N, C-alpha and C positions, 0 to 999 in steps of 0.2 A: 213638836208633839211629844209628850212624855208617856212612856208605857207605865201603867199602874199595876196591873195584875193579869195573870192568865185566867181565862174563864174555863168552866168545867165542860166545855163542848168544843167540837172542831167544826170548821167551815169548809164547805165545798164551793169552789169558785169555778165558774164556766163549765159546770157539770162533770169535772174530772179531778181537779186539783184539790187536795185536802190539806188544810192548814190549822194549826192551833189558833184559837181566838183570843184576842187580848183586849183589855179595856185601856183606853188612853185618855189623857187629859190634854186639851188643846184649845184653840180659838175657833170661833164660828166658821172662819174661812177654811178650816181643815176638812170640813165635810165634802165628800165627793159631789154632793148635790148643792153646795153653796152657790148662791146666785140664782138658783132655780126656785127659791121660795120655800117657806115652811120648815126651815131647820129648827130642831129642838133648841131650847134655851139653856140647857145644861152645858157644861164644858166637857162632857163625857162623849167618847167616841168608841166604836167597836170596829175591829178589823183584824187582819192577820199581822203577824210580827214582821212580815216582809214590807220594807219601806216603799217598794214599788207598787204594792197592791192598794186598792182604795180603802179609805176609812170613812165611816158614816156616823153622823150624829145619831143618837139613840132613836129619834123619831124615824129618820129615813132608814136606818138599819132594819128596824122591825117592820116598817112599811114595805121594804123591798125584799125582805127575807122570804124565800120560798117561791117568789114570783119568777117567771121566766124572763123578766126584764134584764137587759144587758147591764152588768155592773153589780147585780145583787148577789148576795150570798145565800146559801142554803145551810141551815144548821144540821149537822150530822152528829148524833150522840154516840161517840165512840170512846169516851174516857171511862 
């Protein structure tokens, strides 16, 4: 997965950690939700710069954003 650019917002993960958000380019299998169906068709992904944290295709990123589901991010406008 290749990091493309830093986004103008930060992400809250698990209700406490805050990280810069990055746009990545990769393969469909790079989505944390790959294999569960419904991944977006673009090769773009969003997530933190930490390689240990999940990355999501754009569809799943925005679908999960703000939900209390495990593994989702919450956008925090702090920049």
